[in-house]
CHARMM internal coordinates of N, CA and C (Angstrom, degrees):
IC EDIT
DIST 1 N 1 CA 1.4455
DIST 1 CA 1 C 1.5246
ANGL 1 N 1 CA 1 C 108.71
DIST 1 C 2 N 1.3129
ANGL 1 CA 1 C 2 N 115.37
DIHE 1 N 1 CA 1 C 2 N 132.34
DIST 2 N 2 CA 1.4652
ANGL 1 C 2 N 2 CA 121.87
DIHE 1 CA 1 C 2 N 2 CA 176.14
DIST 2 CA 2 C 1.5292
ANGL 2 N 2 CA 2 C 108.35
DIHE 1 C 2 N 2 CA 2 C -76.43
DIST 2 C 3 N 1.3184
ANGL 2 CA 2 C 3 N 116.58
DIHE 2 N 2 CA 2 C 3 N 151.73
DIST 3 N 3 CA 1.4640
ANGL 2 C 3 N 3 CA 121.60
DIHE 2 CA 2 C 3 N 3 CA 178.25
DIST 3 CA 3 C 1.5276
ANGL 3 N 3 CA 3 C 108.87
DIHE 2 C 3 N 3 CA 3 C -128.77
DIST 3 C 4 N 1.3192
ANGL 3 CA 3 C 4 N 115.39
DIHE 3 N 3 CA 3 C 4 N 136.00
DIST 4 N 4 CA 1.4568
ANGL 3 C 4 N 4 CA 121.99
DIHE 3 CA 3 C 4 N 4 CA -179.97
DIST 4 CA 4 C 1.5244
ANGL 4 N 4 CA 4 C 107.99
DIHE 3 C 4 N 4 CA 4 C -126.15
DIST 4 C 5 N 1.3281
ANGL 4 CA 4 C 5 N 116.99
DIHE 4 N 4 CA 4 C 5 N 111.65
DIST 5 N 5 CA 1.4628
ANGL 4 C 5 N 5 CA 122.24
DIHE 4 CA 4 C 5 N 5 CA -178.80
DIST 5 CA 5 C 1.5268
ANGL 5 N 5 CA 5 C 108.45
DIHE 4 C 5 N 5 CA 5 C -94.84
DIST 5 C 6 N 1.3238
ANGL 5 CA 5 C 6 N 115.74
DIHE 5 N 5 CA 5 C 6 N 109.86
DIST 6 N 6 CA 1.4664
ANGL 5 C 6 N 6 CA 121.02
DIHE 5 CA 5 C 6 N 6 CA -178.17
DIST 6 CA 6 C 1.5253
ANGL 6 N 6 CA 6 C 111.73
DIHE 5 C 6 N 6 CA 6 C -115.35
DIST 6 C 7 N 1.3132
ANGL 6 CA 6 C 7 N 117.30
DIHE 6 N 6 CA 6 C 7 N 26.47
DIST 7 N 7 CA 1.4590
ANGL 6 C 7 N 7 CA 120.65
DIHE 6 CA 6 C 7 N 7 CA 177.90
DIST 7 CA 7 C 1.5214
ANGL 7 N 7 CA 7 C 109.48
DIHE 6 C 7 N 7 CA 7 C -61.82
DIST 7 C 8 N 1.3100
ANGL 7 CA 7 C 8 N 115.46
DIHE 7 N 7 CA 7 C 8 N 135.87
DIST 8 N 8 CA 1.4579
ANGL 7 C 8 N 8 CA 120.38
DIHE 7 CA 7 C 8 N 8 CA -179.34
DIST 8 CA 8 C 1.5202
ANGL 8 N 8 CA 8 C 113.40
DIHE 7 C 8 N 8 CA 8 C 93.29
DIST 8 C 9 N 1.3170
ANGL 8 CA 8 C 9 N 116.87
DIHE 8 N 8 CA 8 C 9 N -11.55
DIST 9 N 9 CA 1.4707
ANGL 8 C 9 N 9 CA 120.94
DIHE 8 CA 8 C 9 N 9 CA 178.06
DIST 9 CA 9 C 1.5279
ANGL 9 N 9 CA 9 C 108.16
DIHE 8 C 9 N 9 CA 9 C -100.97
DIST 9 C 10 N 1.3226
ANGL 9 CA 9 C 10 N 116.31
DIHE 9 N 9 CA 9 C 10 N 151.14
DIST 10 N 10 CA 1.4650
ANGL 9 C 10 N 10 CA 121.69
DIHE 9 CA 9 C 10 N 10 CA 178.58
DIST 10 CA 10 C 1.5219
ANGL 10 N 10 CA 10 C 109.29
DIHE 9 C 10 N 10 CA 10 C -120.45
DIST 10 C 11 N 1.3271
ANGL 10 CA 10 C 11 N 115.23
DIHE 10 N 10 CA 10 C 11 N 158.76
DIST 11 N 11 CA 1.4662
ANGL 10 C 11 N 11 CA 119.81
DIHE 10 CA 10 C 11 N 11 CA 176.13
DIST 11 CA 11 C 1.5250
ANGL 11 N 11 CA 11 C 107.94
DIHE 10 C 11 N 11 CA 11 C -65.64
DIST 11 C 12 N 1.3056
ANGL 11 CA 11 C 12 N 118.92
DIHE 11 N 11 CA 11 C 12 N 140.19
DIST 12 N 12 CA 1.4612
ANGL 11 C 12 N 12 CA 128.11
DIHE 11 CA 11 C 12 N 12 CA 16.82
DIST 12 CA 12 C 1.5242
ANGL 12 N 12 CA 12 C 114.42
DIHE 11 C 12 N 12 CA 12 C -87.58
DIST 12 C 13 N 1.3328
ANGL 12 CA 12 C 13 N 118.74
DIHE 12 N 12 CA 12 C 13 N -1.13
DIST 13 N 13 CA 1.4629
ANGL 12 C 13 N 13 CA 120.24
DIHE 12 CA 12 C 13 N 13 CA -176.65
DIST 13 CA 13 C 1.5218
ANGL 13 N 13 CA 13 C 112.10
DIHE 12 C 13 N 13 CA 13 C -66.40
DIST 13 C 14 N 1.3395
ANGL 13 CA 13 C 14 N 117.45
DIHE 13 N 13 CA 13 C 14 N -35.04
DIST 14 N 14 CA 1.4687
ANGL 13 C 14 N 14 CA 120.35
DIHE 13 CA 13 C 14 N 14 CA 177.95
DIST 14 CA 14 C 1.5288
ANGL 14 N 14 CA 14 C 109.54
DIHE 13 C 14 N 14 CA 14 C -60.38
DIST 14 C 15 N 1.3132
ANGL 14 CA 14 C 15 N 116.85
DIHE 14 N 14 CA 14 C 15 N -46.04
DIST 15 N 15 CA 1.4592
ANGL 14 C 15 N 15 CA 120.61
DIHE 14 CA 14 C 15 N 15 CA 178.96
DIST 15 CA 15 C 1.5306
ANGL 15 N 15 CA 15 C 110.64
DIHE 14 C 15 N 15 CA 15 C -67.60
DIST 15 C 16 N 1.3064
ANGL 15 CA 15 C 16 N 118.38
DIHE 15 N 15 CA 15 C 16 N -41.89
DIST 16 N 16 CA 1.4581
ANGL 15 C 16 N 16 CA 122.27
DIHE 15 CA 15 C 16 N 16 CA 179.92
DIST 16 CA 16 C 1.5350
ANGL 16 N 16 CA 16 C 111.24
DIHE 15 C 16 N 16 CA 16 C -57.50
DIST 16 C 17 N 1.3233
ANGL 16 CA 16 C 17 N 117.17
DIHE 16 N 16 CA 16 C 17 N -50.44
DIST 17 N 17 CA 1.4674
ANGL 16 C 17 N 17 CA 120.64
DIHE 16 CA 16 C 17 N 17 CA -179.03
DIST 17 CA 17 C 1.5314
ANGL 17 N 17 CA 17 C 111.67
DIHE 16 C 17 N 17 CA 17 C -68.88
DIST 17 C 18 N 1.3190
ANGL 17 CA 17 C 18 N 117.16
DIHE 17 N 17 CA 17 C 18 N -33.01
DIST 18 N 18 CA 1.4631
ANGL 17 C 18 N 18 CA 120.56
DIHE 17 CA 17 C 18 N 18 CA 176.39
DIST 18 CA 18 C 1.5267
ANGL 18 N 18 CA 18 C 110.12
DIHE 17 C 18 N 18 CA 18 C -64.35
DIST 18 C 19 N 1.3303
ANGL 18 CA 18 C 19 N 116.74
DIHE 18 N 18 CA 18 C 19 N -47.23
DIST 19 N 19 CA 1.4682
ANGL 18 C 19 N 19 CA 120.91
DIHE 18 CA 18 C 19 N 19 CA 178.09
DIST 19 CA 19 C 1.5208
ANGL 19 N 19 CA 19 C 111.00
DIHE 18 C 19 N 19 CA 19 C -59.34
DIST 19 C 20 N 1.3234
ANGL 19 CA 19 C 20 N 117.42
DIHE 19 N 19 CA 19 C 20 N -45.53
DIST 20 N 20 CA 1.4646
ANGL 19 C 20 N 20 CA 121.50
DIHE 19 CA 19 C 20 N 20 CA -179.33
DIST 20 CA 20 C 1.5279
ANGL 20 N 20 CA 20 C 111.30
DIHE 19 C 20 N 20 CA 20 C -62.04
DIST 20 C 21 N 1.3261
ANGL 20 CA 20 C 21 N 117.38
DIHE 20 N 20 CA 20 C 21 N -41.61
DIST 21 N 21 CA 1.4647
ANGL 20 C 21 N 21 CA 120.84
DIHE 20 CA 20 C 21 N 21 CA 179.85
DIST 21 CA 21 C 1.5266
ANGL 21 N 21 CA 21 C 110.52
DIHE 20 C 21 N 21 CA 21 C -67.09
DIST 21 C 22 N 1.3408
ANGL 21 CA 21 C 22 N 117.85
DIHE 21 N 21 CA 21 C 22 N -40.61
DIST 22 N 22 CA 1.4570
ANGL 21 C 22 N 22 CA 120.71
DIHE 21 CA 21 C 22 N 22 CA 178.85
DIST 22 CA 22 C 1.5265
ANGL 22 N 22 CA 22 C 111.62
DIHE 21 C 22 N 22 CA 22 C -61.76
DIST 22 C 23 N 1.3127
ANGL 22 CA 22 C 23 N 117.78
DIHE 22 N 22 CA 22 C 23 N -29.74
DIST 23 N 23 CA 1.4608
ANGL 22 C 23 N 23 CA 121.25
DIHE 22 CA 22 C 23 N 23 CA 177.64
DIST 23 CA 23 C 1.5275
ANGL 23 N 23 CA 23 C 112.09
DIHE 22 C 23 N 23 CA 23 C -65.56
DIST 23 C 24 N 1.3178
ANGL 23 CA 23 C 24 N 117.43
DIHE 23 N 23 CA 23 C 24 N -22.75
DIST 24 N 24 CA 1.4610
ANGL 23 C 24 N 24 CA 120.98
DIHE 23 CA 23 C 24 N 24 CA -174.96
DIST 24 CA 24 C 1.5254
ANGL 24 N 24 CA 24 C 113.86
DIHE 23 C 24 N 24 CA 24 C -94.47
DIST 24 C 25 N 1.3331
ANGL 24 CA 24 C 25 N 117.58
DIHE 24 N 24 CA 24 C 25 N -9.59
DIST 25 N 25 CA 1.4599
ANGL 24 C 25 N 25 CA 119.16
DIHE 24 CA 24 C 25 N 25 CA -178.01
DIST 25 CA 25 C 1.5279
ANGL 25 N 25 CA 25 C 110.21
DIHE 24 C 25 N 25 CA 25 C -108.52
DIST 25 C 26 N 1.3205
ANGL 25 CA 25 C 26 N 117.38
DIHE 25 N 25 CA 25 C 26 N 150.43
DIST 26 N 26 CA 1.4676
ANGL 25 C 26 N 26 CA 120.53
DIHE 25 CA 25 C 26 N 26 CA -178.14
DIST 26 CA 26 C 1.5248
ANGL 26 N 26 CA 26 C 112.88
DIHE 25 C 26 N 26 CA 26 C -73.98
DIST 26 C 27 N 1.3154
ANGL 26 CA 26 C 27 N 115.95
DIHE 26 N 26 CA 26 C 27 N 156.64
DIST 27 N 27 CA 1.4660
ANGL 26 C 27 N 27 CA 121.47
DIHE 26 CA 26 C 27 N 27 CA 175.36
DIST 27 CA 27 C 1.5203
ANGL 27 N 27 CA 27 C 109.03
DIHE 26 C 27 N 27 CA 27 C -57.95
DIST 27 C 28 N 1.3232
ANGL 27 CA 27 C 28 N 115.35
DIHE 27 N 27 CA 27 C 28 N 142.69
DIST 28 N 28 CA 1.4555
ANGL 27 C 28 N 28 CA 121.02
DIHE 27 CA 27 C 28 N 28 CA -179.57
DIST 28 CA 28 C 1.5180
ANGL 28 N 28 CA 28 C 113.52
DIHE 27 C 28 N 28 CA 28 C 92.06
DIST 28 C 29 N 1.3292
ANGL 28 CA 28 C 29 N 117.28
DIHE 28 N 28 CA 28 C 29 N -10.09
DIST 29 N 29 CA 1.4610
ANGL 28 C 29 N 29 CA 121.21
DIHE 28 CA 28 C 29 N 29 CA 177.91
DIST 29 CA 29 C 1.5236
ANGL 29 N 29 CA 29 C 110.13
DIHE 28 C 29 N 29 CA 29 C -89.40
DIST 29 C 30 N 1.3275
ANGL 29 CA 29 C 30 N 115.48
DIHE 29 N 29 CA 29 C 30 N 160.19
DIST 30 N 30 CA 1.4685
ANGL 29 C 30 N 30 CA 121.75
DIHE 29 CA 29 C 30 N 30 CA 179.85
DIST 30 CA 30 C 1.5229
ANGL 30 N 30 CA 30 C 109.91
DIHE 29 C 30 N 30 CA 30 C -107.37
DIST 30 C 31 N 1.3274
ANGL 30 CA 30 C 31 N 114.19
DIHE 30 N 30 CA 30 C 31 N 149.69
DIST 31 N 31 CA 1.4581
ANGL 30 C 31 N 31 CA 121.85
DIHE 30 CA 30 C 31 N 31 CA 175.39
DIST 31 CA 31 C 1.5223
ANGL 31 N 31 CA 31 C 108.05
DIHE 30 C 31 N 31 CA 31 C -127.64
DIST 31 C 32 N 1.3267
ANGL 31 CA 31 C 32 N 116.02
DIHE 31 N 31 CA 31 C 32 N 128.17
DIST 32 N 32 CA 1.4584
ANGL 31 C 32 N 32 CA 121.68
DIHE 31 CA 31 C 32 N 32 CA 174.88
DIST 32 CA 32 C 1.5233
ANGL 32 N 32 CA 32 C 108.02
DIHE 31 C 32 N 32 CA 32 C -101.16
DIST 32 C 33 N 1.3183
ANGL 32 CA 32 C 33 N 116.47
DIHE 32 N 32 CA 32 C 33 N 121.91
DIST 33 N 33 CA 1.4629
ANGL 32 C 33 N 33 CA 122.27
DIHE 32 CA 32 C 33 N 33 CA 178.12
DIST 33 CA 33 C 1.5229
ANGL 33 N 33 CA 33 C 107.62
DIHE 32 C 33 N 33 CA 33 C -107.93
DIST 33 C 34 N 1.3240
ANGL 33 CA 33 C 34 N 116.55
DIHE 33 N 33 CA 33 C 34 N 126.40
DIST 34 N 34 CA 1.4606
ANGL 33 C 34 N 34 CA 122.14
DIHE 33 CA 33 C 34 N 34 CA 176.74
DIST 34 CA 34 C 1.5195
ANGL 34 N 34 CA 34 C 107.05
DIHE 33 C 34 N 34 CA 34 C -112.20
DIST 34 C 35 N 1.3264
ANGL 34 CA 34 C 35 N 115.33
DIHE 34 N 34 CA 34 C 35 N 125.44
DIST 35 N 35 CA 1.4632
ANGL 34 C 35 N 35 CA 120.09
DIHE 34 CA 34 C 35 N 35 CA -177.40
DIST 35 CA 35 C 1.5223
ANGL 35 N 35 CA 35 C 110.19
DIHE 34 C 35 N 35 CA 35 C -145.71
DIST 35 C 36 N 1.3118
ANGL 35 CA 35 C 36 N 115.63
DIHE 35 N 35 CA 35 C 36 N 159.23
DIST 36 N 36 CA 1.4573
ANGL 35 C 36 N 36 CA 120.55
DIHE 35 CA 35 C 36 N 36 CA 173.79
DIST 36 CA 36 C 1.5362
ANGL 36 N 36 CA 36 C 110.35
DIHE 35 C 36 N 36 CA 36 C -115.53
DIST 36 C 37 N 1.3185
ANGL 36 CA 36 C 37 N 116.60
DIHE 36 N 36 CA 36 C 37 N 12.92
DIST 37 N 37 CA 1.4658
ANGL 36 C 37 N 37 CA 121.94
DIHE 36 CA 36 C 37 N 37 CA 176.52
DIST 37 CA 37 C 1.5305
ANGL 37 N 37 CA 37 C 108.68
DIHE 36 C 37 N 37 CA 37 C -93.09
DIST 37 C 38 N 1.3259
ANGL 37 CA 37 C 38 N 118.25
DIHE 37 N 37 CA 37 C 38 N 111.36
DIST 38 N 38 CA 1.4647
ANGL 37 C 38 N 38 CA 120.19
DIHE 37 CA 37 C 38 N 38 CA -176.44
DIST 38 CA 38 C 1.5339
ANGL 38 N 38 CA 38 C 113.77
DIHE 37 C 38 N 38 CA 38 C -64.81
DIST 38 C 39 N 1.3312
ANGL 38 CA 38 C 39 N 118.13
DIHE 38 N 38 CA 38 C 39 N -22.44
DIST 39 N 39 CA 1.4673
ANGL 38 C 39 N 39 CA 119.58
DIHE 38 CA 38 C 39 N 39 CA 179.58
DIST 39 CA 39 C 1.5220
ANGL 39 N 39 CA 39 C 112.09
DIHE 38 C 39 N 39 CA 39 C -74.93
DIST 39 C 40 N 1.3223
ANGL 39 CA 39 C 40 N 117.39
DIHE 39 N 39 CA 39 C 40 N -15.04
DIST 40 N 40 CA 1.4715
ANGL 39 C 40 N 40 CA 121.06
DIHE 39 CA 39 C 40 N 40 CA -178.44
DIST 40 CA 40 C 1.5226
ANGL 40 N 40 CA 40 C 111.98
DIHE 39 C 40 N 40 CA 40 C -63.07
DIST 40 C 41 N 1.3176
ANGL 40 CA 40 C 41 N 117.20
DIHE 40 N 40 CA 40 C 41 N -29.36
DIST 41 N 41 CA 1.4738
ANGL 40 C 41 N 41 CA 120.45
DIHE 40 CA 40 C 41 N 41 CA -179.65
DIST 41 CA 41 C 1.5224
ANGL 41 N 41 CA 41 C 110.55
DIHE 40 C 41 N 41 CA 41 C -57.01
DIST 41 C 42 N 1.3083
ANGL 41 CA 41 C 42 N 117.01
DIHE 41 N 41 CA 41 C 42 N -50.49
DIST 42 N 42 CA 1.4639
ANGL 41 C 42 N 42 CA 120.97
DIHE 41 CA 41 C 42 N 42 CA -179.46
DIST 42 CA 42 C 1.5250
ANGL 42 N 42 CA 42 C 111.86
DIHE 41 C 42 N 42 CA 42 C -74.86
DIST 42 C 43 N 1.3226
ANGL 42 CA 42 C 43 N 116.44
DIHE 42 N 42 CA 42 C 43 N -40.99
DIST 43 N 43 CA 1.4627
ANGL 42 C 43 N 43 CA 120.67
DIHE 42 CA 42 C 43 N 43 CA -177.36
DIST 43 CA 43 C 1.5273
ANGL 43 N 43 CA 43 C 111.52
DIHE 42 C 43 N 43 CA 43 C -62.68
DIST 43 C 44 N 1.3214
ANGL 43 CA 43 C 44 N 116.92
DIHE 43 N 43 CA 43 C 44 N -51.11
DIST 44 N 44 CA 1.4583
ANGL 43 C 44 N 44 CA 120.79
DIHE 43 CA 43 C 44 N 44 CA -178.39
DIST 44 CA 44 C 1.5219
ANGL 44 N 44 CA 44 C 110.70
DIHE 43 C 44 N 44 CA 44 C -69.12
DIST 44 C 45 N 1.3300
ANGL 44 CA 44 C 45 N 117.61
DIHE 44 N 44 CA 44 C 45 N -40.08
DIST 45 N 45 CA 1.4675
ANGL 44 C 45 N 45 CA 120.36
DIHE 44 CA 44 C 45 N 45 CA 178.34
DIST 45 CA 45 C 1.5202
ANGL 45 N 45 CA 45 C 111.48
DIHE 44 C 45 N 45 CA 45 C -60.39
DIST 45 C 46 N 1.3200
ANGL 45 CA 45 C 46 N 117.47
DIHE 45 N 45 CA 45 C 46 N -45.65
DIST 46 N 46 CA 1.4602
ANGL 45 C 46 N 46 CA 121.52
DIHE 45 CA 45 C 46 N 46 CA 179.08
DIST 46 CA 46 C 1.5084
ANGL 46 N 46 CA 46 C 112.80
DIHE 45 C 46 N 46 CA 46 C -64.10
DIST 46 C 47 N 1.3209
ANGL 46 CA 46 C 47 N 116.20
DIHE 46 N 46 CA 46 C 47 N -42.42
DIST 47 N 47 CA 1.4582
ANGL 46 C 47 N 47 CA 119.90
DIHE 46 CA 46 C 47 N 47 CA 179.45
DIST 47 CA 47 C 1.5253
ANGL 47 N 47 CA 47 C 110.88
DIHE 46 C 47 N 47 CA 47 C -65.72
DIST 47 C 48 N 1.3302
ANGL 47 CA 47 C 48 N 116.80
DIHE 47 N 47 CA 47 C 48 N -43.34
DIST 48 N 48 CA 1.4722
ANGL 47 C 48 N 48 CA 120.19
DIHE 47 CA 47 C 48 N 48 CA 179.50
DIST 48 CA 48 C 1.5242
ANGL 48 N 48 CA 48 C 111.00
DIHE 47 C 48 N 48 CA 48 C -62.48
DIST 48 C 49 N 1.3047
ANGL 48 CA 48 C 49 N 116.69
DIHE 48 N 48 CA 48 C 49 N -40.59
DIST 49 N 49 CA 1.4678
ANGL 48 C 49 N 49 CA 119.94
DIHE 48 CA 48 C 49 N 49 CA 179.33
DIST 49 CA 49 C 1.5278
ANGL 49 N 49 CA 49 C 110.55
DIHE 48 C 49 N 49 CA 49 C -62.07
DIST 49 C 50 N 1.3118
ANGL 49 CA 49 C 50 N 117.24
DIHE 49 N 49 CA 49 C 50 N -43.91
DIST 50 N 50 CA 1.4603
ANGL 49 C 50 N 50 CA 120.33
DIHE 49 CA 49 C 50 N 50 CA -177.81
DIST 50 CA 50 C 1.5301
ANGL 50 N 50 CA 50 C 112.66
DIHE 49 C 50 N 50 CA 50 C -73.12
DIST 50 C 51 N 1.3370
ANGL 50 CA 50 C 51 N 117.41
DIHE 50 N 50 CA 50 C 51 N -19.22
DIST 51 N 51 CA 1.4635
ANGL 50 C 51 N 51 CA 121.32
DIHE 50 CA 50 C 51 N 51 CA 179.07
DIST 51 CA 51 C 1.5226
ANGL 51 N 51 CA 51 C 112.08
DIHE 50 C 51 N 51 CA 51 C -109.12
DIST 51 C 52 N 1.3225
ANGL 51 CA 51 C 52 N 116.32
DIHE 51 N 51 CA 51 C 52 N 11.67
DIST 52 N 52 CA 1.4690
ANGL 51 C 52 N 52 CA 124.73
DIHE 51 CA 51 C 52 N 52 CA 173.46
DIST 52 CA 52 C 1.5158
ANGL 52 N 52 CA 52 C 114.93
DIHE 51 C 52 N 52 CA 52 C 64.29
DIST 52 C 53 N 1.3238
ANGL 52 CA 52 C 53 N 117.08
DIHE 52 N 52 CA 52 C 53 N 25.17
DIST 53 N 53 CA 1.4633
ANGL 52 C 53 N 53 CA 120.33
DIHE 52 CA 52 C 53 N 53 CA 169.78
DIST 53 CA 53 C 1.5244
ANGL 53 N 53 CA 53 C 105.96
DIHE 52 C 53 N 53 CA 53 C -89.57
DIST 53 C 54 N 1.3184
ANGL 53 CA 53 C 54 N 117.03
DIHE 53 N 53 CA 53 C 54 N 158.02
DIST 54 N 54 CA 1.4563
ANGL 53 C 54 N 54 CA 120.42
DIHE 53 CA 53 C 54 N 54 CA -175.28
DIST 54 CA 54 C 1.5211
ANGL 54 N 54 CA 54 C 110.78
DIHE 53 C 54 N 54 CA 54 C -111.47
DIST 54 C 55 N 1.3207
ANGL 54 CA 54 C 55 N 116.02
DIHE 54 N 54 CA 54 C 55 N 130.63
DIST 55 N 55 CA 1.4606
ANGL 54 C 55 N 55 CA 121.32
DIHE 54 CA 54 C 55 N 55 CA 172.47
DIST 55 CA 55 C 1.5250
ANGL 55 N 55 CA 55 C 106.38
DIHE 54 C 55 N 55 CA 55 C -84.48
DIST 55 C 56 N 1.3236
ANGL 55 CA 55 C 56 N 116.74
DIHE 55 N 55 CA 55 C 56 N 115.49
DIST 56 N 56 CA 1.4597
ANGL 55 C 56 N 56 CA 120.52
DIHE 55 CA 55 C 56 N 56 CA -179.50
DIST 56 CA 56 C 1.5232
ANGL 56 N 56 CA 56 C 112.04
DIHE 55 C 56 N 56 CA 56 C -86.34
DIST 56 C 57 N 1.3368
ANGL 56 CA 56 C 57 N 116.29
DIHE 56 N 56 CA 56 C 57 N -33.42
DIST 57 N 57 CA 1.4633
ANGL 56 C 57 N 57 CA 119.29
DIHE 56 CA 56 C 57 N 57 CA -177.60
DIST 57 CA 57 C 1.5200
ANGL 57 N 57 CA 57 C 109.63
DIHE 56 C 57 N 57 CA 57 C -162.57
DIST 57 C 58 N 1.3167
ANGL 57 CA 57 C 58 N 114.14
DIHE 57 N 57 CA 57 C 58 N 144.08
DIST 58 N 58 CA 1.4670
ANGL 57 C 58 N 58 CA 121.08
DIHE 57 CA 57 C 58 N 58 CA 170.17
DIST 58 CA 58 C 1.5197
ANGL 58 N 58 CA 58 C 105.62
DIHE 57 C 58 N 58 CA 58 C -131.80
DIST 58 C 59 N 1.3196
ANGL 58 CA 58 C 59 N 115.88
DIHE 58 N 58 CA 58 C 59 N 120.45
DIST 59 N 59 CA 1.4628
ANGL 58 C 59 N 59 CA 119.18
DIHE 58 CA 58 C 59 N 59 CA 179.22
DIST 59 CA 59 C 1.5219
ANGL 59 N 59 CA 59 C 109.31
DIHE 58 C 59 N 59 CA 59 C -129.29
DIST 59 C 60 N 1.3238
ANGL 59 CA 59 C 60 N 114.16
DIHE 59 N 59 CA 59 C 60 N 149.33
DIST 60 N 60 CA 1.4616
ANGL 59 C 60 N 60 CA 120.63
DIHE 59 CA 59 C 60 N 60 CA 179.80
DIST 60 CA 60 C 1.5202
ANGL 60 N 60 CA 60 C 109.17
DIHE 59 C 60 N 60 CA 60 C -118.40
DIST 60 C 61 N 1.3121
ANGL 60 CA 60 C 61 N 115.62
DIHE 60 N 60 CA 60 C 61 N 134.83
DIST 61 N 61 CA 1.4583
ANGL 60 C 61 N 61 CA 122.13
DIHE 60 CA 60 C 61 N 61 CA 175.10
DIST 61 CA 61 C 1.5241
ANGL 61 N 61 CA 61 C 107.18
DIHE 60 C 61 N 61 CA 61 C -141.28
DIST 61 C 62 N 1.3038
ANGL 61 CA 61 C 62 N 115.60
DIHE 61 N 61 CA 61 C 62 N 126.81
DIST 62 N 62 CA 1.4616
ANGL 61 C 62 N 62 CA 120.92
DIHE 61 CA 61 C 62 N 62 CA -173.34
DIST 62 CA 62 C 1.5302
ANGL 62 N 62 CA 62 C 107.96
DIHE 61 C 62 N 62 CA 62 C 55.45
DIST 62 C 63 N 1.3017
ANGL 62 CA 62 C 63 N 117.82
DIHE 62 N 62 CA 62 C 63 N -121.79
DIST 63 N 63 CA 1.4700
ANGL 62 C 63 N 63 CA 121.22
DIHE 62 CA 62 C 63 N 63 CA 178.21
DIST 63 CA 63 C 1.5178
ANGL 63 N 63 CA 63 C 111.47
DIHE 62 C 63 N 63 CA 63 C -108.24
DIST 63 C 64 N 1.3079
ANGL 63 CA 63 C 64 N 117.45
DIHE 63 N 63 CA 63 C 64 N 20.09
DIST 64 N 64 CA 1.4541
ANGL 63 C 64 N 64 CA 120.87
DIHE 63 CA 63 C 64 N 64 CA -176.55
DIST 64 CA 64 C 1.5238
ANGL 64 N 64 CA 64 C 111.29
DIHE 63 C 64 N 64 CA 64 C -113.37
DIST 64 C 65 N 1.3111
ANGL 64 CA 64 C 65 N 115.03
DIHE 64 N 64 CA 64 C 65 N 146.81
DIST 65 N 65 CA 1.4634
ANGL 64 C 65 N 65 CA 122.18
DIHE 64 CA 64 C 65 N 65 CA 174.02
DIST 65 CA 65 C 1.5163
ANGL 65 N 65 CA 65 C 108.27
DIHE 64 C 65 N 65 CA 65 C -111.63
DIST 65 C 66 N 1.3238
ANGL 65 CA 65 C 66 N 115.28
DIHE 65 N 65 CA 65 C 66 N 140.80
DIST 66 N 66 CA 1.4619
ANGL 65 C 66 N 66 CA 121.32
DIHE 65 CA 65 C 66 N 66 CA 170.21
DIST 66 CA 66 C 1.5195
ANGL 66 N 66 CA 66 C 106.67
DIHE 65 C 66 N 66 CA 66 C -118.25
DIST 66 C 67 N 1.3080
ANGL 66 CA 66 C 67 N 115.63
DIHE 66 N 66 CA 66 C 67 N 121.78
DIST 67 N 67 CA 1.4561
ANGL 66 C 67 N 67 CA 121.82
DIHE 66 CA 66 C 67 N 67 CA -178.36
DIST 67 CA 67 C 1.5233
ANGL 67 N 67 CA 67 C 107.40
DIHE 66 C 67 N 67 CA 67 C -118.10
DIST 67 C 68 N 1.3305
ANGL 67 CA 67 C 68 N 115.90
DIHE 67 N 67 CA 67 C 68 N 122.31
DIST 68 N 68 CA 1.4560
ANGL 67 C 68 N 68 CA 121.28
DIHE 67 CA 67 C 68 N 68 CA 178.51
DIST 68 CA 68 C 1.5424
ANGL 68 N 68 CA 68 C 108.00
DIHE 67 C 68 N 68 CA 68 C -103.22
DIST 68 C 69 N 1.3337
ANGL 68 CA 68 C 69 N 115.62
DIHE 68 N 68 CA 68 C 69 N 121.93
DIST 69 N 69 CA 1.4591
ANGL 68 C 69 N 69 CA 122.25
DIHE 68 CA 68 C 69 N 69 CA -177.18
DIST 69 CA 69 C 1.5248
ANGL 69 N 69 CA 69 C 108.58
DIHE 68 C 69 N 69 CA 69 C -116.49
DIST 69 C 70 N 1.3191
ANGL 69 CA 69 C 70 N 115.57
DIHE 69 N 69 CA 69 C 70 N 134.79
DIST 70 N 70 CA 1.4676
ANGL 69 C 70 N 70 CA 121.70
DIHE 69 CA 69 C 70 N 70 CA 172.11
DIST 70 CA 70 C 1.5166
ANGL 70 N 70 CA 70 C 107.55
DIHE 69 C 70 N 70 CA 70 C -101.19
DIST 70 C 71 N 1.3278
ANGL 70 CA 70 C 71 N 116.49
DIHE 70 N 70 CA 70 C 71 N 117.89
DIST 71 N 71 CA 1.4588
ANGL 70 C 71 N 71 CA 120.41
DIHE 70 CA 70 C 71 N 71 CA 179.54
DIST 71 CA 71 C 1.5323
ANGL 71 N 71 CA 71 C 109.20
DIHE 70 C 71 N 71 CA 71 C -75.78
DIST 71 C 72 N 1.3129
ANGL 71 CA 71 C 72 N 115.67
DIHE 71 N 71 CA 71 C 72 N 130.26
DIST 72 N 72 CA 1.4635
ANGL 71 C 72 N 72 CA 120.47
DIHE 71 CA 71 C 72 N 72 CA 178.52
DIST 72 CA 72 C 1.5046
ANGL 72 N 72 CA 72 C 110.56
DIHE 71 C 72 N 72 CA 72 C -116.85
END
COOR INIT
IC SEED 1 N 1 CA 1 C
IC BUILD
């Protein structure tokens, strides 16, 4: 699984870098996005839904979010 650490970045940059990273990995692979921007949960979830990628998990620990995306 690829990991993308975007702590310190805010949307739209979190979504921008997530989209760019997803372009580099093959279908069927997972991407873990780590962010401290609370708006990323809705932004990335909405974008993935509209582009048919699957959110496998969203977890929060301290002030960080971990979002696991399955590229389709």
